[in-house]
Each structure stands twice: as C-alpha cells, then as structure tokens.
mmCIF file of the N, C-alpha and C atoms, coordinates in Angstrom:
data_MODEL
# 
_entry.id   MODEL 
# 
loop_
_atom_site.group_PDB 
_atom_site.id 
_atom_site.type_symbol 
_atom_site.label_atom_id 
_atom_site.label_alt_id 
_atom_site.label_comp_id 
_atom_site.label_asym_id 
_atom_site.label_entity_id 
_atom_site.label_seq_id 
_atom_site.pdbx_PDB_ins_code 
_atom_site.Cartn_x 
_atom_site.Cartn_y 
_atom_site.Cartn_z 
_atom_site.occupancy 
_atom_site.B_iso_or_equiv 
_atom_site.pdbx_formal_charge 
_atom_site.auth_seq_id 
_atom_site.auth_comp_id 
_atom_site.auth_asym_id 
_atom_site.auth_atom_id 
_atom_site.pdbx_PDB_model_num 
ATOM 1   N N  . UNK A 1 1  ? 83.846  -7.770  -0.940  1.00 0.00 ? 1  UNK A N  1 
ATOM 2   C CA . UNK A 1 1  ? 84.357  -9.036  -0.431  1.00 0.00 ? 1  UNK A CA 1 
ATOM 3   C C  . UNK A 1 1  ? 83.925  -10.167 -1.367  1.00 0.00 ? 1  UNK A C  1 
ATOM 4   N N  . UNK A 1 2  ? 84.737  -11.201 -1.473  1.00 0.00 ? 2  UNK A N  1 
ATOM 5   C CA . UNK A 1 2  ? 84.426  -12.301 -2.395  1.00 0.00 ? 2  UNK A CA 1 
ATOM 6   C C  . UNK A 1 2  ? 83.339  -13.229 -1.864  1.00 0.00 ? 2  UNK A C  1 
ATOM 7   N N  . UNK A 1 3  ? 82.778  -13.991 -2.783  1.00 0.00 ? 3  UNK A N  1 
ATOM 8   C CA . UNK A 1 3  ? 81.760  -14.985 -2.473  1.00 0.00 ? 3  UNK A CA 1 
ATOM 9   C C  . UNK A 1 3  ? 82.436  -16.343 -2.370  1.00 0.00 ? 3  UNK A C  1 
ATOM 10  N N  . UNK A 1 4  ? 82.209  -17.041 -1.264  1.00 0.00 ? 4  UNK A N  1 
ATOM 11  C CA . UNK A 1 4  ? 82.797  -18.361 -1.052  1.00 0.00 ? 4  UNK A CA 1 
ATOM 12  C C  . UNK A 1 4  ? 81.703  -19.395 -0.868  1.00 0.00 ? 4  UNK A C  1 
ATOM 13  N N  . UNK A 1 5  ? 82.021  -20.641 -1.166  1.00 0.00 ? 5  UNK A N  1 
ATOM 14  C CA . UNK A 1 5  ? 81.112  -21.755 -0.964  1.00 0.00 ? 5  UNK A CA 1 
ATOM 15  C C  . UNK A 1 5  ? 81.547  -22.513 0.279   1.00 0.00 ? 5  UNK A C  1 
ATOM 16  N N  . UNK A 1 6  ? 80.572  -22.852 1.119   1.00 0.00 ? 6  UNK A N  1 
ATOM 17  C CA . UNK A 1 6  ? 80.842  -23.569 2.360   1.00 0.00 ? 6  UNK A CA 1 
ATOM 18  C C  . UNK A 1 6  ? 79.967  -24.803 2.442   1.00 0.00 ? 6  UNK A C  1 
ATOM 19  N N  . UNK A 1 7  ? 80.482  -25.828 3.139   1.00 0.00 ? 7  UNK A N  1 
ATOM 20  C CA . UNK A 1 7  ? 79.727  -27.061 3.381   1.00 0.00 ? 7  UNK A CA 1 
ATOM 21  C C  . UNK A 1 7  ? 79.818  -27.371 4.865   1.00 0.00 ? 7  UNK A C  1 
ATOM 22  N N  . UNK A 1 8  ? 78.670  -27.685 5.469   1.00 0.00 ? 8  UNK A N  1 
ATOM 23  C CA . UNK A 1 8  ? 78.623  -27.986 6.896   1.00 0.00 ? 8  UNK A CA 1 
ATOM 24  C C  . UNK A 1 8  ? 79.205  -29.367 7.162   1.00 0.00 ? 8  UNK A C  1 
ATOM 25  N N  . UNK A 1 9  ? 80.004  -29.461 8.200   1.00 0.00 ? 9  UNK A N  1 
ATOM 26  C CA . UNK A 1 9  ? 80.609  -30.741 8.587   1.00 0.00 ? 9  UNK A CA 1 
ATOM 27  C C  . UNK A 1 9  ? 79.569  -31.719 9.112   1.00 0.00 ? 9  UNK A C  1 
ATOM 28  N N  . UNK A 1 10 ? 78.517  -31.214 9.730   1.00 0.00 ? 10 UNK A N  1 
ATOM 29  C CA . UNK A 1 10 ? 77.541  -32.079 10.396  1.00 0.00 ? 10 UNK A CA 1 
ATOM 30  C C  . UNK A 1 10 ? 76.347  -32.436 9.512   1.00 0.00 ? 10 UNK A C  1 
ATOM 31  N N  . UNK A 1 11 ? 75.717  -31.432 8.905   1.00 0.00 ? 11 UNK A N  1 
ATOM 32  C CA . UNK A 1 11 ? 74.467  -31.706 8.176   1.00 0.00 ? 11 UNK A CA 1 
ATOM 33  C C  . UNK A 1 11 ? 74.615  -31.634 6.658   1.00 0.00 ? 11 UNK A C  1 
ATOM 34  N N  . UNK A 1 12 ? 75.822  -31.377 6.157   1.00 0.00 ? 12 UNK A N  1 
ATOM 35  C CA . UNK A 1 12 ? 76.123  -31.320 4.718   1.00 0.00 ? 12 UNK A CA 1 
ATOM 36  C C  . UNK A 1 12 ? 75.398  -30.208 3.960   1.00 0.00 ? 12 UNK A C  1 
ATOM 37  N N  . UNK A 1 13 ? 74.928  -29.189 4.662   1.00 0.00 ? 13 UNK A N  1 
ATOM 38  C CA . UNK A 1 13 ? 74.307  -28.045 4.004   1.00 0.00 ? 13 UNK A CA 1 
ATOM 39  C C  . UNK A 1 13 ? 75.361  -27.299 3.197   1.00 0.00 ? 13 UNK A C  1 
ATOM 40  N N  . UNK A 1 14 ? 75.024  -26.939 1.958   1.00 0.00 ? 14 UNK A N  1 
ATOM 41  C CA . UNK A 1 14 ? 75.894  -26.122 1.107   1.00 0.00 ? 14 UNK A CA 1 
ATOM 42  C C  . UNK A 1 14 ? 75.345  -24.704 1.092   1.00 0.00 ? 14 UNK A C  1 
ATOM 43  N N  . UNK A 1 15 ? 76.224  -23.724 1.287   1.00 0.00 ? 15 UNK A N  1 
ATOM 44  C CA . UNK A 1 15 ? 75.807  -22.327 1.263   1.00 0.00 ? 15 UNK A CA 1 
ATOM 45  C C  . UNK A 1 15 ? 76.863  -21.468 0.596   1.00 0.00 ? 15 UNK A C  1 
ATOM 46  N N  . UNK A 1 16 ? 76.409  -20.377 -0.015  1.00 0.00 ? 16 UNK A N  1 
ATOM 47  C CA . UNK A 1 16 ? 77.303  -19.346 -0.520  1.00 0.00 ? 16 UNK A CA 1 
ATOM 48  C C  . UNK A 1 16 ? 77.313  -18.236 0.513   1.00 0.00 ? 16 UNK A C  1 
ATOM 49  N N  . UNK A 1 17 ? 78.490  -17.731 0.818   1.00 0.00 ? 17 UNK A N  1 
ATOM 50  C CA . UNK A 1 17 ? 78.606  -16.649 1.799   1.00 0.00 ? 17 UNK A CA 1 
ATOM 51  C C  . UNK A 1 17 ? 79.580  -15.601 1.286   1.00 0.00 ? 17 UNK A C  1 
ATOM 52  N N  . UNK A 1 18 ? 79.276  -14.358 1.573   1.00 0.00 ? 18 UNK A N  1 
ATOM 53  C CA . UNK A 1 18 ? 80.221  -13.277 1.335   1.00 0.00 ? 18 UNK A CA 1 
ATOM 54  C C  . UNK A 1 18 ? 81.086  -13.207 2.580   1.00 0.00 ? 18 UNK A C  1 
ATOM 55  N N  . UNK A 1 19 ? 82.393  -13.378 2.401   1.00 0.00 ? 19 UNK A N  1 
ATOM 56  C CA . UNK A 1 19 ? 83.283  -13.433 3.562   1.00 0.00 ? 19 UNK A CA 1 
ATOM 57  C C  . UNK A 1 19 ? 84.642  -12.857 3.206   1.00 0.00 ? 19 UNK A C  1 
ATOM 58  N N  . UNK A 1 20 ? 85.303  -12.335 4.218   1.00 0.00 ? 20 UNK A N  1 
ATOM 59  C CA . UNK A 1 20 ? 86.663  -11.851 4.046   1.00 0.00 ? 20 UNK A CA 1 
ATOM 60  C C  . UNK A 1 20 ? 87.645  -12.998 4.164   1.00 0.00 ? 20 UNK A C  1 
ATOM 61  N N  . UNK A 1 21 ? 88.861  -12.761 3.748   1.00 0.00 ? 21 UNK A N  1 
ATOM 62  C CA . UNK A 1 21 ? 89.877  -13.810 3.786   1.00 0.00 ? 21 UNK A CA 1 
ATOM 63  C C  . UNK A 1 21 ? 90.223  -14.212 5.216   1.00 0.00 ? 21 UNK A C  1 
ATOM 64  N N  . UNK A 1 22 ? 89.992  -13.315 6.168   1.00 0.00 ? 22 UNK A N  1 
ATOM 65  C CA . UNK A 1 22 ? 90.303  -13.603 7.567   1.00 0.00 ? 22 UNK A CA 1 
ATOM 66  C C  . UNK A 1 22 ? 89.154  -14.259 8.326   1.00 0.00 ? 22 UNK A C  1 
ATOM 67  N N  . UNK A 1 23 ? 88.001  -14.466 7.679   1.00 0.00 ? 23 UNK A N  1 
ATOM 68  C CA . UNK A 1 23 ? 86.866  -15.112 8.337   1.00 0.00 ? 23 UNK A CA 1 
ATOM 69  C C  . UNK A 1 23 ? 87.147  -16.606 8.444   1.00 0.00 ? 23 UNK A C  1 
ATOM 70  N N  . UNK A 1 24 ? 87.692  -17.013 9.560   1.00 0.00 ? 24 UNK A N  1 
ATOM 71  C CA . UNK A 1 24 ? 88.140  -18.399 9.729   1.00 0.00 ? 24 UNK A CA 1 
ATOM 72  C C  . UNK A 1 24 ? 87.005  -19.336 10.135  1.00 0.00 ? 24 UNK A C  1 
ATOM 73  N N  . UNK A 1 25 ? 86.078  -18.872 10.967  1.00 0.00 ? 25 UNK A N  1 
ATOM 74  C CA . UNK A 1 25 ? 85.016  -19.739 11.460  1.00 0.00 ? 25 UNK A CA 1 
ATOM 75  C C  . UNK A 1 25 ? 83.679  -19.278 10.902  1.00 0.00 ? 25 UNK A C  1 
ATOM 76  N N  . UNK A 1 26 ? 83.040  -20.154 10.140  1.00 0.00 ? 26 UNK A N  1 
ATOM 77  C CA . UNK A 1 26 ? 81.717  -19.883 9.600   1.00 0.00 ? 26 UNK A CA 1 
ATOM 78  C C  . UNK A 1 26 ? 80.778  -20.919 10.194  1.00 0.00 ? 26 UNK A C  1 
ATOM 79  N N  . UNK A 1 27 ? 79.669  -20.448 10.743  1.00 0.00 ? 27 UNK A N  1 
ATOM 80  C CA . UNK A 1 27 ? 78.723  -21.318 11.433  1.00 0.00 ? 27 UNK A CA 1 
ATOM 81  C C  . UNK A 1 27 ? 77.519  -21.595 10.538  1.00 0.00 ? 27 UNK A C  1 
ATOM 82  N N  . UNK A 1 28 ? 77.085  -22.852 10.511  1.00 0.00 ? 28 UNK A N  1 
ATOM 83  C CA . UNK A 1 28 ? 75.938  -23.296 9.726   1.00 0.00 ? 28 UNK A CA 1 
ATOM 84  C C  . UNK A 1 28 ? 74.650  -22.660 10.262  1.00 0.00 ? 28 UNK A C  1 
ATOM 85  N N  . UNK A 1 29 ? 73.818  -22.174 9.351   1.00 0.00 ? 29 UNK A N  1 
ATOM 86  C CA . UNK A 1 29 ? 72.552  -21.563 9.745   1.00 0.00 ? 29 UNK A CA 1 
ATOM 87  C C  . UNK A 1 29 ? 71.504  -22.599 10.127  1.00 0.00 ? 29 UNK A C  1 
ATOM 88  N N  . UNK A 1 30 ? 71.701  -23.848 9.719   1.00 0.00 ? 30 UNK A N  1 
ATOM 89  C CA . UNK A 1 30 ? 70.734  -24.909 10.019  1.00 0.00 ? 30 UNK A CA 1 
ATOM 90  C C  . UNK A 1 30 ? 70.991  -25.583 11.362  1.00 0.00 ? 30 UNK A C  1 
ATOM 91  N N  . UNK A 1 31 ? 72.242  -25.982 11.618  1.00 0.00 ? 31 UNK A N  1 
ATOM 92  C CA . UNK A 1 31 ? 72.516  -26.789 12.818  1.00 0.00 ? 31 UNK A CA 1 
ATOM 93  C C  . UNK A 1 31 ? 73.482  -26.137 13.805  1.00 0.00 ? 31 UNK A C  1 
ATOM 94  N N  . UNK A 1 32 ? 74.144  -25.046 13.397  1.00 0.00 ? 32 UNK A N  1 
ATOM 95  C CA . UNK A 1 32 ? 75.043  -24.342 14.305  1.00 0.00 ? 32 UNK A CA 1 
ATOM 96  C C  . UNK A 1 32 ? 76.453  -24.895 14.378  1.00 0.00 ? 32 UNK A C  1 
ATOM 97  N N  . UNK A 1 33 ? 76.784  -25.871 13.552  1.00 0.00 ? 33 UNK A N  1 
ATOM 98  C CA . UNK A 1 33 ? 78.136  -26.440 13.530  1.00 0.00 ? 33 UNK A CA 1 
ATOM 99  C C  . UNK A 1 33 ? 79.043  -25.638 12.593  1.00 0.00 ? 33 UNK A C  1 
ATOM 100 N N  . UNK A 1 34 ? 80.327  -25.955 12.623  1.00 0.00 ? 34 UNK A N  1 
ATOM 101 C CA . UNK A 1 34 ? 81.315  -25.257 11.799  1.00 0.00 ? 34 UNK A CA 1 
ATOM 102 C C  . UNK A 1 34 ? 81.209  -25.723 10.350  1.00 0.00 ? 34 UNK A C  1 
ATOM 103 N N  . UNK A 1 35 ? 81.357  -24.761 9.429   1.00 0.00 ? 35 UNK A N  1 
ATOM 104 C CA . UNK A 1 35 ? 81.342  -25.066 8.001   1.00 0.00 ? 35 UNK A CA 1 
ATOM 105 C C  . UNK A 1 35 ? 82.756  -24.953 7.451   1.00 0.00 ? 35 UNK A C  1 
ATOM 106 N N  . UNK A 1 36 ? 83.052  -25.725 6.398   1.00 0.00 ? 36 UNK A N  1 
ATOM 107 C CA . UNK A 1 36 ? 84.356  -25.710 5.736   1.00 0.00 ? 36 UNK A CA 1 
ATOM 108 C C  . UNK A 1 36 ? 84.234  -24.998 4.395   1.00 0.00 ? 36 UNK A C  1 
ATOM 109 N N  . UNK A 1 37 ? 85.221  -24.153 4.093   1.00 0.00 ? 37 UNK A N  1 
ATOM 110 C CA . UNK A 1 37 ? 85.247  -23.481 2.799   1.00 0.00 ? 37 UNK A CA 1 
ATOM 111 C C  . UNK A 1 37 ? 85.600  -24.496 1.730   1.00 0.00 ? 37 UNK A C  1 
ATOM 112 N N  . UNK A 1 38 ? 84.846  -24.474 0.632   1.00 0.00 ? 38 UNK A N  1 
ATOM 113 C CA . UNK A 1 38 ? 85.068  -25.387 -0.478  1.00 0.00 ? 38 UNK A CA 1 
ATOM 114 C C  . UNK A 1 38 ? 85.874  -24.678 -1.557  1.00 0.00 ? 38 UNK A C  1 
ATOM 115 N N  . UNK A 1 39 ? 86.735  -25.407 -2.213  1.00 0.00 ? 39 UNK A N  1 
ATOM 116 C CA . UNK A 1 39 ? 87.524  -24.860 -3.309  1.00 0.00 ? 39 UNK A CA 1 
ATOM 117 C C  . UNK A 1 39 ? 86.997  -25.465 -4.600  1.00 0.00 ? 39 UNK A C  1 
ATOM 118 N N  . UNK A 1 40 ? 86.601  -24.603 -5.524  1.00 0.00 ? 40 UNK A N  1 
ATOM 119 C CA . UNK A 1 40 ? 86.107  -25.097 -6.801  1.00 0.00 ? 40 UNK A CA 1 
ATOM 120 C C  . UNK A 1 40 ? 87.286  -25.399 -7.720  1.00 0.00 ? 40 UNK A C  1 
ATOM 121 N N  . UNK A 1 41 ? 87.034  -26.172 -8.755  1.00 0.00 ? 41 UNK A N  1 
ATOM 122 C CA . UNK A 1 41 ? 88.078  -26.485 -9.734  1.00 0.00 ? 41 UNK A CA 1 
ATOM 123 C C  . UNK A 1 41 ? 88.606  -25.212 -10.386 1.00 0.00 ? 41 UNK A C  1 
ATOM 124 N N  . UNK A 1 42 ? 87.722  -24.266 -10.641 1.00 0.00 ? 42 UNK A N  1 
ATOM 125 C CA . UNK A 1 42 ? 88.136  -23.011 -11.276 1.00 0.00 ? 42 UNK A CA 1 
ATOM 126 C C  . UNK A 1 42 ? 89.120  -22.252 -10.406 1.00 0.00 ? 42 UNK A C  1 
ATOM 127 N N  . UNK A 1 43 ? 88.862  -22.198 -9.097  1.00 0.00 ? 43 UNK A N  1 
ATOM 128 C CA . UNK A 1 43 ? 89.748  -21.478 -8.188  1.00 0.00 ? 43 UNK A CA 1 
ATOM 129 C C  . UNK A 1 43 ? 91.085  -22.184 -8.026  1.00 0.00 ? 43 UNK A C  1 
ATOM 130 N N  . UNK A 1 44 ? 91.050  -23.491 -7.944  1.00 0.00 ? 44 UNK A N  1 
ATOM 131 C CA . UNK A 1 44 ? 92.248  -24.249 -7.609  1.00 0.00 ? 44 UNK A CA 1 
ATOM 132 C C  . UNK A 1 44 ? 93.264  -24.299 -8.748  1.00 0.00 ? 44 UNK A C  1 
ATOM 133 N N  . UNK A 1 45 ? 92.791  -24.332 -9.987  1.00 0.00 ? 45 UNK A N  1 
ATOM 134 C CA . UNK A 1 45 ? 93.706  -24.591 -11.090 1.00 0.00 ? 45 UNK A CA 1 
ATOM 135 C C  . UNK A 1 45 ? 93.741  -23.515 -12.170 1.00 0.00 ? 45 UNK A C  1 
ATOM 136 N N  . UNK A 1 46 ? 92.988  -22.449 -12.030 1.00 0.00 ? 46 UNK A N  1 
ATOM 137 C CA . UNK A 1 46 ? 92.893  -21.475 -13.118 1.00 0.00 ? 46 UNK A CA 1 
ATOM 138 C C  . UNK A 1 46 ? 94.228  -20.821 -13.454 1.00 0.00 ? 46 UNK A C  1 
ATOM 139 N N  . UNK A 1 47 ? 95.097  -20.621 -12.481 1.00 0.00 ? 47 UNK A N  1 
ATOM 140 C CA . UNK A 1 47 ? 96.360  -19.954 -12.760 1.00 0.00 ? 47 UNK A CA 1 
ATOM 141 C C  . UNK A 1 47 ? 97.392  -20.882 -13.388 1.00 0.00 ? 47 UNK A C  1 
ATOM 142 N N  . UNK A 1 48 ? 97.119  -22.183 -13.465 1.00 0.00 ? 48 UNK A N  1 
ATOM 143 C CA . UNK A 1 48 ? 98.052  -23.123 -14.080 1.00 0.00 ? 48 UNK A CA 1 
ATOM 144 C C  . UNK A 1 48 ? 97.864  -23.227 -15.589 1.00 0.00 ? 48 UNK A C  1 
ATOM 145 N N  . UNK A 1 49 ? 96.719  -22.839 -16.086 1.00 0.00 ? 49 UNK A N  1 
ATOM 146 C CA . UNK A 1 49 ? 96.404  -23.039 -17.487 1.00 0.00 ? 49 UNK A CA 1 
ATOM 147 C C  . UNK A 1 49 ? 96.525  -21.739 -18.260 1.00 0.00 ? 49 UNK A C  1 
ATOM 148 N N  . UNK A 1 50 ? 97.131  -21.847 -19.421 1.00 0.00 ? 50 UNK A N  1 
ATOM 149 C CA . UNK A 1 50 ? 97.277  -20.709 -20.312 1.00 0.00 ? 50 UNK A CA 1 
ATOM 150 C C  . UNK A 1 50 ? 96.587  -21.074 -21.610 1.00 0.00 ? 50 UNK A C  1 
ATOM 151 N N  . UNK A 1 51 ? 95.816  -20.155 -22.133 1.00 0.00 ? 51 UNK A N  1 
ATOM 152 C CA . UNK A 1 51 ? 95.115  -20.378 -23.391 1.00 0.00 ? 51 UNK A CA 1 
ATOM 153 C C  . UNK A 1 51 ? 96.041  -19.980 -24.538 1.00 0.00 ? 51 UNK A C  1 
ATOM 154 N N  . UNK A 1 52 ? 96.594  -20.960 -25.278 1.00 0.00 ? 52 UNK A N  1 
ATOM 155 C CA . UNK A 1 52 ? 97.538  -20.631 -26.353 1.00 0.00 ? 52 UNK A CA 1 
ATOM 156 C C  . UNK A 1 52 ? 96.898  -19.798 -27.456 1.00 0.00 ? 52 UNK A C  1 
ATOM 157 N N  . UNK A 1 53 ? 95.600  -19.940 -27.687 1.00 0.00 ? 53 UNK A N  1 
ATOM 158 C CA . UNK A 1 53 ? 94.943  -19.148 -28.727 1.00 0.00 ? 53 UNK A CA 1 
ATOM 159 C C  . UNK A 1 53 ? 94.927  -17.668 -28.358 1.00 0.00 ? 53 UNK A C  1 
ATOM 160 N N  . UNK A 1 54 ? 94.916  -17.344 -27.078 1.00 0.00 ? 54 UNK A N  1 
ATOM 161 C CA . UNK A 1 54 ? 94.957  -15.942 -26.650 1.00 0.00 ? 54 UNK A CA 1 
ATOM 162 C C  . UNK A 1 54 ? 96.302  -15.322 -27.006 1.00 0.00 ? 54 UNK A C  1 
ATOM 163 N N  . UNK A 1 55 ? 97.380  -16.089 -26.890 1.00 0.00 ? 55 UNK A N  1 
ATOM 164 C CA . UNK A 1 55 ? 98.705  -15.593 -27.257 1.00 0.00 ? 55 UNK A CA 1 
ATOM 165 C C  . UNK A 1 55 ? 98.803  -15.354 -28.764 1.00 0.00 ? 55 UNK A C  1 
ATOM 166 N N  . UNK A 1 56 ? 98.224  -16.248 -29.563 1.00 0.00 ? 56 UNK A N  1 
ATOM 167 C CA . UNK A 1 56 ? 98.275  -16.110 -31.010 1.00 0.00 ? 56 UNK A CA 1 
ATOM 168 C C  . UNK A 1 56 ? 97.449  -14.916 -31.475 1.00 0.00 ? 56 UNK A C  1 
ATOM 169 N N  . UNK A 1 57 ? 96.325  -14.677 -30.816 1.00 0.00 ? 57 UNK A N  1 
ATOM 170 C CA . UNK A 1 57 ? 95.459  -13.560 -31.199 1.00 0.00 ? 57 UNK A CA 1 
ATOM 171 C C  . UNK A 1 57 ? 96.126  -12.225 -30.898 1.00 0.00 ? 57 UNK A C  1 
ATOM 172 N N  . UNK A 1 58 ? 96.938  -12.178 -29.871 1.00 0.00 ? 58 UNK A N  1 
ATOM 173 C CA . UNK A 1 58 ? 97.619  -10.939 -29.488 1.00 0.00 ? 58 UNK A CA 1 
ATOM 174 C C  . UNK A 1 58 ? 98.773  -10.613 -30.427 1.00 0.00 ? 58 UNK A C  1 
ATOM 175 N N  . UNK A 1 59 ? 99.286  -11.613 -31.150 1.00 0.00 ? 59 UNK A N  1 
ATOM 176 C CA . UNK A 1 59 ? 100.452 -11.405 -32.027 1.00 0.00 ? 59 UNK A CA 1 
ATOM 177 C C  . UNK A 1 59 ? 100.071 -10.775 -33.340 1.00 0.00 ? 59 UNK A C  1 
# 
C-alpha cells in the first residue's frame, strides 16, 4: 500500500500513513479529529511534465 501524507484539521499535526485508496477517514493520533490527505507537488503534476533529454537519449 502507498504512503500518504495527512494533516489534522484541528491541531495541524502532519503524519505519514500507509493507507489504501479506499481509506476515506483517517483519525489524528493526537486529538482524535479527522485528517486530510495532502497532495505533494510531485504527485499532482508529475504526469504533465516530460523530460526532453530522455527522448533524445533514447534516439
């Protein structure tokens, strides 16, 4: 299962958790409130960018 980053809505605790894609509710270990999954820049935009040097090296 993948590793996701979560941030608590109430106490702002940041945690890494191993979770499945269907794990909708993650509870904070500090205060017991719901945590939100964070999206990193790498996850959000990695499929939009192509490295042109990789194409040239393959040719």
